[in-house]
N, C-alpha and C positions, 0 to 999 in steps of 0.2 A: 572438546565439545565446541561445536560451532556456535557463535553468538551473532545475532543480528542486531545492529545498532541503528535506531531510527533517529531522524532529526527533521526539523522544519515545521513542526506544529506551532500553533500560537493563536492569538486573537486577531480576528479580521472582521471588517464590516461586510454586510451583505453586498454582493457584487464584486468583492475583492478576490485576490488570488493568493495561493500558497503553493509551495513545492515541497513535497516530502521526499526524503531520501532514506534508503535502507541499505546498509553495507554489511556484508558478511565479514567476520573476523579473520577468515582464512579462505583460501581457494577451495571451492566445492566442485566436485565432479558429479556427473550423473544427475544434474538438476532436471527435473521433469517440468516444473512450472514454478513461477514466482508470482506473488500476488499481494494485493492490499485488501484488508477487511476492516470493518469498522463496527463499533458497538456504542450505541447511544444509551443513556440511562434508562433502565427498565425494559430494554429491548435485547433481542438476540443478536449475536455477532452475524454480520452479513458480508457477502462478497461485494467488493467495490469494483475491482478490476484484476485481471489475471493475464499473464503472458506465459506461453509455453516455451520449451526449449527450441521449438521450430519457429518461434516468432509470432504464432497466432495469438490473438488477444480476445478476451471476453470482457465486456463492460456492462455493469448493471444499468438497467433502463433509467433508473433515477438520476444517474450522473452522465449518461451518454450525451456526447456533444459538449460537455463541460470539463470532464476529467480525462486525462491521458496517461496511460502507463507506458513506461519505457525502461530500457535496461542498458547497462554498460558491462558487458561480459568481462572485459579486462579488469574491471574494478570490483567484480562481484557485487554490483550495486543496482538497485532498481529505484525508480522515481515515480512519483505521482504528481503530475501537474494538475492543480485544481483551479479552475477559473469560474467566474460567475457564481461564487459561493452563495449558498442560501442558508437561512436559519436552520433548516432541517439537516444540513450537513454536519452540524455539531455532533461530535462523537470522539471517542478514542480510536485512533487508526493504528492497525497492526499490520506489519508485513509478515509474509509467510513464504518459506521455501519448501517445496516438496522434492525430496531427494531419494533416488534409488527405487528399487522394486523389491517388495512393496514399498510404497512411498513412506518415508519418514519425514515428519513435519517439524520445521524449526520456526519459532515465532519470535518477533521482536518484542520489546518491552512495552510498546504502545506509546503513542504521542497524541497529546490532546489538541484537537482542532475545535475552536470555539468561534462561531459566527454570530456576531451580535452588533447591534447598532448602539 
């Protein structure tokens, strides 16, 4: 069973930066897409950013220009660089790998990001 291990969350002041990482426990083939989602208290989980096997990216309007998704295929790892953090970015962030056809989804355990002054 593939496991995704996240790291990099924490407490940061508004305007600060954090970098999240998500590493797979083993090599994964036939990855269709990898992405980051977040869930704030009382809200539904939402897509933050996504990168396909071809390298195309999708970024939510709410974080566009501030967050950047990237990947290291050799390490089966994706990253989320978060700059200019705002109070409303506070949430639990989850990574997701969509693998195979039809896609099977693997989720990380979640990492807390808290933006507070």
